[in-house]
C-alpha positions as CSV (number, residue, x, y, z in Angstrom):
1,M,22.6,-34.4,9.5
2,K,20.2,-34.3,6.6
3,I,17.7,-31.6,6.5
4,L,14.4,-30.8,4.1
5,H,14.2,-27.2,2.8
6,T,10.7,-26.2,1.5
7,S,8.5,-23.6,1.7
8,D,5.4,-21.7,0.1
9,W,3.0,-24.6,0.4
10,H,-0.1,-21.8,0.5
11,L,-2.9,-24.8,1.8
12,G,-6.2,-23.9,1.2
13,K,-5.5,-22.2,-2.4
14,M,-7.8,-22.3,-5.0
15,L,-7.6,-22.3,-9.0
16,Y,-10.3,-20.6,-10.2
17,Q,-12.5,-21.5,-7.6
18,Q,-11.4,-25.0,-8.2
19,K,-10.5,-26.9,-4.1
20,R,-7.3,-28.4,-3.9
21,H,-7.2,-30.2,-1.4
22,D,-7.0,-33.5,-2.7
23,E,-3.4,-32.1,-4.4
24,F,-2.2,-30.6,-1.1
25,K,-2.6,-33.9,0.9
26,A,-0.7,-36.4,-2.2
27,F,2.0,-33.3,-1.6
28,L,2.3,-34.0,2.2
29,D,2.3,-38.0,1.8
30,W,4.7,-37.7,-0.9
31,L,6.4,-35.6,1.8
32,V,6.4,-38.1,4.8
33,Q,7.9,-40.8,2.3
34,T,10.2,-38.7,1.2
35,I,11.5,-38.0,5.2
36,R,11.3,-41.8,5.9
37,D,13.2,-42.7,2.6
38,R,16.4,-40.0,3.0
39,E,16.0,-40.7,6.6
40,I,15.9,-36.6,7.0
41,E,16.6,-35.3,10.7
42,A,15.7,-31.6,10.2
43,L,13.0,-29.9,8.1
44,L,12.6,-25.9,7.4
45,I,9.3,-24.4,5.9
46,A,10.4,-21.1,5.1
47,G,7.1,-19.0,5.4
48,D,3.5,-19.4,3.2
49,V,2.4,-22.7,5.2
50,F,-1.0,-21.3,4.2
51,N,-2.7,-19.2,1.5
52,T,-4.6,-16.9,4.1
53,T,-4.5,-15.7,7.4
54,T,-7.9,-17.4,8.0
55,P,-7.1,-20.9,6.8
56,S,-10.2,-23.4,6.7
57,P,-10.1,-25.9,9.3
58,T,-9.6,-28.3,6.3
59,S,-6.4,-26.8,5.7
60,Q,-5.3,-26.3,9.1
61,T,-5.9,-30.3,9.5
62,L,-3.6,-31.0,6.7
63,Y,-0.9,-29.3,8.1
64,Y,-1.5,-30.4,12.0
65,N,-1.6,-34.2,10.3
66,F,1.7,-33.7,8.6
67,L,3.7,-32.9,11.3
68,K,2.3,-35.8,13.0
69,E,3.2,-38.1,10.5
70,A,6.8,-36.2,10.1
71,I,7.6,-37.2,13.6
72,A,6.8,-40.5,12.9
73,A,8.3,-40.9,10.1
74,G,12.0,-40.2,12.1
75,C,11.9,-36.5,11.2
76,R,13.5,-35.0,15.1
77,H,13.4,-31.0,14.4
78,I,11.0,-29.2,12.5
79,V,10.9,-25.4,12.4
80,V,8.4,-23.4,10.9
81,T,8.6,-19.6,10.2
82,A,5.4,-17.7,9.3
83,G,5.3,-15.8,6.1
84,N,3.5,-12.8,4.4
85,H,0.5,-14.9,3.8
86,D,0.3,-16.2,7.5
87,S,-1.2,-15.1,10.1
88,P,1.3,-15.0,13.2
89,A,-1.2,-15.5,15.4
90,L,-2.6,-18.7,14.4
91,L,1.0,-20.1,13.7
92,T,2.2,-19.7,16.9
93,A,-1.2,-20.3,19.3
94,P,0.0,-24.1,19.8
95,K,3.6,-23.3,19.9
96,A,4.1,-24.5,23.6
97,L,2.6,-27.8,22.8
98,L,4.2,-28.3,19.3
99,K,7.6,-27.4,21.1
100,S,7.5,-30.3,23.1
101,F,7.7,-32.3,19.9
102,N,10.5,-30.5,18.8
103,V,8.4,-28.6,16.4
104,H,9.7,-25.0,16.5
105,V,7.5,-22.2,15.1
106,V,8.5,-18.5,14.7
107,G,5.3,-16.2,13.9
108,G,6.8,-13.0,15.1
109,I,10.0,-11.1,16.6
110,N,10.6,-9.5,19.7
111,D,13.5,-6.9,18.7
112,E,14.9,-6.3,21.2
113,N,15.2,-10.3,22.5
114,V,15.8,-12.9,19.6
115,E,16.3,-16.0,21.3
116,G,12.9,-16.8,20.2
117,E,14.3,-17.2,16.5
118,I,17.3,-19.6,17.6
119,V,16.5,-23.2,17.1
120,V,19.7,-25.7,17.9
121,L,19.1,-28.7,15.9
122,T,20.8,-31.8,17.6
123,N,22.2,-35.0,16.5
124,Q,21.0,-38.8,17.2
125,N,23.5,-38.5,20.3
126,G,21.8,-35.5,21.5
127,S,24.7,-33.1,20.4
128,P,24.4,-29.4,18.4
129,A,24.5,-30.6,14.8
130,A,23.3,-26.8,13.6
131,V,21.6,-23.6,15.2
132,V,19.0,-22.2,12.6
133,C,18.2,-18.6,12.3
134,A,14.6,-18.6,12.2
135,V,13.5,-15.3,11.0
136,P,10.1,-14.6,9.8
137,Y,8.7,-12.5,7.5
138,L,9.6,-9.1,8.4
139,R,6.9,-6.3,8.1
140,D,7.7,-2.5,8.3
141,R,6.1,-2.0,11.6
142,D,8.2,-5.5,12.9
143,V,11.4,-4.1,12.5
144,R,11.1,0.2,12.5
145,S,8.8,3.4,13.5
146,V,8.0,5.2,10.1
147,Q,8.4,8.6,10.1
148,A,6.2,11.2,8.8
149,G,6.8,12.7,5.9
150,E,8.8,9.5,4.5
151,S,9.1,9.3,0.8
152,V,9.2,6.1,-0.8
153,E,12.7,6.3,-1.1
154,D,13.2,6.9,2.5
155,K,11.3,4.2,3.2
156,E,12.8,1.7,0.8
157,V,16.4,2.9,2.9
158,K,15.0,2.5,6.3
159,L,13.1,-0.4,6.0
160,A,16.3,-2.4,4.1
161,D,18.6,-1.4,7.1
162,A,16.3,-2.4,9.9
163,V,16.0,-5.8,8.3
164,F,19.8,-6.3,7.8
165,T,20.1,-4.9,11.5
166,H,17.7,-7.7,12.4
167,Y,19.4,-10.9,10.5
168,E,22.8,-9.3,12.0
169,K,21.3,-9.2,15.8
170,V,20.1,-13.1,15.6
171,F,23.4,-14.5,13.7
172,N,25.6,-12.9,16.6
173,A,23.2,-14.4,18.9
174,A,23.1,-17.7,17.4
175,K,27.5,-17.2,17.1
176,E,27.3,-16.7,20.9
177,K,25.4,-19.7,21.4
178,L,28.1,-21.5,19.8
179,K,31.4,-19.8,21.3
180,D,31.8,-23.2,23.5
181,Q,31.6,-25.5,20.7
182,E,35.0,-27.2,20.6
183,Q,33.8,-28.3,16.6
184,P,32.5,-25.7,14.0
185,I,28.7,-25.7,13.8
186,P,27.1,-24.5,10.7
187,V,24.8,-21.5,11.0
188,I,21.4,-21.7,8.8
189,G,19.8,-19.0,8.0
190,M,15.7,-18.9,7.1
191,G,14.2,-16.2,5.3
192,H,11.0,-15.1,3.8
193,L,11.7,-12.3,1.4
194,F,12.9,-10.9,-2.1
195,I,16.6,-11.0,-3.0
196,R,17.5,-8.3,-5.4
197,G,17.8,-10.0,-8.9
198,S,15.9,-13.1,-8.2
199,A,14.0,-14.5,-10.6
200,I,10.0,-14.7,-10.7
201,Y,7.3,-16.6,-12.7
202,K,5.4,-14.4,-15.3
203,N,1.8,-14.5,-13.2
204,N,4.1,-14.8,-10.2
205,D,1.2,-14.0,-7.1
206,E,3.9,-12.0,-5.5
207,R,4.6,-9.7,-8.5
208,D,2.8,-6.7,-7.0
209,L,3.6,-6.7,-3.6
210,Y,6.3,-4.0,-3.7
211,V,6.7,-0.4,-5.1
212,G,9.7,-0.2,-7.8
213,T,12.6,-2.0,-5.7
214,L,11.1,-1.7,-2.3
215,G,11.0,-4.8,-0.1
216,Q,14.0,-6.3,-2.7
217,L,17.0,-6.9,-0.5
218,P,21.0,-7.4,-1.8
219,L,22.2,-10.6,-1.0
220,D,25.4,-9.1,-0.1
221,R,24.6,-7.2,3.1
222,F,23.1,-10.4,4.9
223,P,25.0,-12.3,7.5
224,A,27.8,-15.1,6.0
225,F,25.0,-18.0,6.4
226,D,26.1,-21.8,5.8
227,Y,23.1,-21.8,4.0
228,F,19.9,-19.5,3.3
229,A,16.8,-21.0,3.1
230,L,14.6,-19.0,1.5
231,G,11.4,-18.6,1.2
232,H,8.5,-16.4,-0.7
233,L,9.0,-16.5,-4.4
234,H,7.4,-19.5,-5.9
235,M,10.7,-20.5,-8.8
236,P,13.1,-22.3,-7.5
237,Q,16.8,-21.4,-7.6
238,R,20.4,-20.3,-6.5
239,L,21.6,-16.7,-5.7
240,G,24.8,-15.3,-5.9
241,G,26.6,-18.2,-7.6
242,K,26.4,-20.4,-4.6
243,D,24.9,-23.5,-3.9
244,T,23.8,-22.5,0.1
245,V,21.9,-19.5,-0.9
246,R,18.5,-21.2,-2.3
247,Y,14.9,-20.5,-2.8
248,S,13.1,-24.1,-2.5
249,G,10.3,-22.7,-4.4
250,S,6.4,-23.8,-3.8
251,P,6.1,-27.4,-4.3
252,V,2.9,-27.1,-6.0
253,A,2.0,-25.0,-9.2
254,M,0.1,-21.7,-8.0
255,N,-1.1,-21.0,-11.2
256,F,-1.5,-22.2,-14.9
257,D,1.9,-20.6,-15.7
258,E,4.0,-22.1,-13.0
259,A,2.8,-25.7,-14.1
260,R,4.9,-25.4,-16.8
261,F,8.2,-25.9,-14.7
262,E,9.4,-28.5,-12.2
263,K,9.2,-27.9,-8.6
264,S,11.7,-29.2,-5.8
265,V,12.6,-29.4,-2.4
266,L,16.4,-29.2,-1.0
267,E,18.1,-31.8,0.7
268,L,21.2,-30.7,2.7
269,D,23.6,-33.1,3.9
270,L,25.6,-31.7,6.7
271,T,29.5,-33.5,6.4
272,D,32.9,-32.5,8.4
273,S,33.6,-30.8,5.1
274,G,30.5,-28.5,4.3
275,I,27.2,-28.7,3.3
276,N,26.2,-30.7,0.3
277,V,22.8,-29.7,-1.4
278,E,20.5,-31.8,-3.5
279,L,17.8,-30.8,-5.5
280,I,14.5,-33.3,-5.1
281,P,12.2,-33.4,-8.0
282,I,8.4,-32.9,-6.7
283,P,5.7,-35.4,-9.2
284,V,2.7,-34.0,-10.6
285,F,-0.2,-34.7,-8.4
286,Q,-2.6,-32.7,-10.4
287,R,-1.5,-31.8,-14.8
288,L,-2.5,-28.0,-14.9
289,C,-2.7,-27.5,-19.1
290,Q,-2.7,-23.8,-21.4
291,V,-4.4,-24.4,-24.3
292,K,-3.7,-21.5,-26.6
293,G,-4.5,-20.1,-30.0
294,D,-7.0,-19.5,-32.7
295,R,-10.0,-22.0,-33.2
296,E,-8.5,-24.9,-34.9
297,A,-5.2,-24.7,-32.5
298,I,-7.7,-24.8,-29.8
299,V,-9.9,-27.4,-30.9
300,Q,-7.2,-29.8,-31.9
301,K,-5.0,-29.5,-28.5
302,L,-7.8,-30.3,-26.2
303,K,-8.9,-33.2,-28.3
304,A,-4.9,-34.3,-27.8
305,L,-5.5,-33.7,-24.0
306,V,-8.6,-35.9,-24.0
307,K,-7.2,-38.8,-25.7
308,Q,-5.0,-39.0,-22.8
309,K,-7.5,-40.4,-20.4
310,T,-6.0,-38.9,-17.3
311,S,-7.6,-35.6,-15.3
312,I,-6.1,-32.2,-16.4
313,W,-7.0,-29.3,-15.4
314,A,-7.2,-26.9,-18.5
315,E,-7.1,-23.1,-18.9
316,V,-8.1,-22.2,-22.6
317,I,-7.0,-19.0,-24.4
318,Y,-8.4,-18.0,-27.4
319,D,-5.8,-15.1,-29.2
320,G,-6.9,-15.6,-32.9
321,E,-8.7,-12.6,-35.0
322,E,-12.4,-14.9,-35.6
323,I,-15.0,-13.2,-33.9
324,I,-16.3,-16.9,-32.3
325,P,-19.7,-16.1,-30.2
326,N,-20.1,-19.6,-29.1
327,L,-16.4,-20.0,-27.6
328,L,-17.7,-21.2,-24.4
329,E,-20.0,-23.7,-26.2
330,L,-16.7,-24.5,-28.8
331,V,-14.9,-25.8,-26.2
332,Q,-16.8,-27.3,-23.9
333,A,-18.6,-29.8,-26.4
334,T,-14.8,-30.6,-27.5
335,V,-14.0,-31.9,-23.8
336,K,-17.5,-33.1,-22.8
337,G,-17.4,-36.5,-21.0
338,S,-13.6,-36.8,-20.9
339,D,-10.9,-36.5,-17.9
340,V,-10.3,-32.9,-19.1
341,E,-11.7,-30.4,-16.8
342,L,-12.1,-26.5,-17.8
343,L,-11.3,-23.8,-15.3
344,R,-10.6,-20.7,-17.6
345,V,-12.4,-19.8,-20.9
346,Q,-10.6,-16.5,-22.1
347,D,-11.0,-14.8,-25.1
348,K,-8.3,-12.2,-26.1
349,R,-9.8,-11.0,-29.0
350,L,-12.5,-9.6,-27.3
351,I,-10.6,-8.0,-24.6
352,R,-8.5,-6.5,-27.5
353,E,-11.4,-4.6,-28.9
354,V,-12.8,-3.5,-25.4
355,M,-9.2,-1.8,-24.3
356,K,-9.5,0.2,-28.0
357,E,-11.6,2.4,-26.4
358,G,-10.8,4.7,-23.4
359,D,-7.2,4.9,-21.4
360,T,-4.7,2.7,-23.5
361,Q,-2.1,2.8,-20.2
362,K,-4.6,0.6,-18.0
363,S,-4.5,-2.9,-18.6
364,L,-7.6,-5.2,-18.3
365,D,-6.7,-5.8,-14.6
366,D,-6.9,-2.1,-13.7
367,L,-10.5,-2.0,-14.8
368,D,-13.5,-3.2,-12.6
369,V,-16.4,-5.4,-13.7
370,F,-18.5,-1.6,-14.4
371,D,-15.2,-1.0,-16.2
372,V,-15.1,-3.2,-18.5
373,F,-19.2,-3.5,-19.3
374,E,-19.0,0.7,-19.8
375,K,-16.1,0.0,-22.4
376,C,-18.9,-3.2,-24.2
377,L,-21.1,-0.2,-24.2
378,V,-19.1,1.8,-26.1
379,Q,-17.5,-0.3,-28.4
380,K,-20.8,-1.7,-29.7
381,G,-22.3,1.4,-30.1
382,V,-25.4,1.1,-27.7
383,T,-27.4,4.9,-27.8
384,E,-27.1,6.7,-24.6
385,T,-31.0,5.5,-24.1
386,D,-30.5,2.4,-23.9
387,R,-27.7,2.1,-21.8
388,D,-28.8,2.9,-18.6
389,E,-31.4,0.2,-18.7
390,L,-28.7,-2.3,-19.9
391,R,-26.3,-0.9,-16.8
392,V,-29.6,-2.0,-14.1
393,K,-29.5,-5.6,-15.7
394,Y,-26.3,-5.8,-15.9
395,R,-25.8,-5.0,-11.9
396,E,-28.4,-6.7,-10.9
397,V,-26.1,-9.5,-12.9
398,V,-23.1,-8.6,-10.9
399,D,-24.6,-8.5,-7.7
400,M,-26.1,-12.2,-8.1
401,V,-22.9,-13.8,-9.2
402,L,-20.9,-11.4,-5.9
403,A,-23.8,-13.2,-3.4
404,Q,-23.2,-17.1,-5.0
405,S,-19.3,-16.2,-4.6
406,K,-19.8,-15.3,-1.0
407,E,-21.9,-18.0,-0.3
408,N,-19.3,-20.3,-2.1
409,T,-16.4,-19.0,0.2
410,D,-18.7,-19.1,3.3
411,A,-18.8,-22.6,2.9
412,V,-15.1,-23.1,1.8
413,N,-14.0,-21.4,5.4
414,G,-16.7,-23.5,7.1
415,E,-15.8,-26.7,6.2
């Protein structure tokens, strides 16, 4: 049997307010074709199908159309588990209907009865070829009761113990289901979690989910799955020196930092001698380029991108020492009329100047828009008399921008 492992689609995610439906559809079309060409019989989606718990109708249409097309392409089993970005209720709403097409969805758990997390994959003859322990993202409240007066350290230990206990229950139940099989049947685990020691991208969206090491779990305490299909971290990687413990990673770059690395899915070939794992590179469906440097470097790099005459989304980061009051106009003029679209322009020099005042222990990300404005007032030496009037004007601008942003968000969710 051939199985494909993927995760972290984040359908509906935007990049600096830029919609990406075409990009996601291109990936899903490629995935269907890969299933057909490689004769994939089962697909594992290890969490974060959607980017939010309230995905737009467009994102849901992409998902359900994909399921239909994947089944038509010959995929006999699809196993979907919920990630931390997913709504378990939304994913499992059509569960009974999807199961009739061998699409198995696991959104939440019943710690007393884990049968709902066990999926038997059958081969063309209808015989069991593998059993999947389809464990979704486990929240604290899912696996234990919080005790009054717990410290962070207490919570970390108790949460880890509860997670491992649950995985052990599912693994043992799967083994029990296979006890009458004459031939060994591989047990495949699915998890949406952070294995301690795993690598993440510099600007990974998951980097701030945990306090210290809370939520990061040691690999050696998990059951001995024949293959462990992991989701949650966006960087493809193998763990513990094993080809059979893998993060598939996100299939589409979620930010400009991720765009520097190749994306992939994983094919598992179940044979009598074991499980062979092959990494399948995913094409780039929308180029993302980060342009960084001083004035001259930025202009030259943008001109080079323009000459490529292909659709490129660009992020410009100016980190020179020269004051450029018209930075935005400069970069816009450089790419005008080309296939290069500017999604973000950031002036690092201005940020450094602003951050010279006040609490040096904070980064710009720790401050809200009003904190930054107050620092600008101080940095520019604006008198206290003039500050009140400027604050009123600035708040009017912020309110106007937020109102427009809400209108855009409502429009997206109502697609």
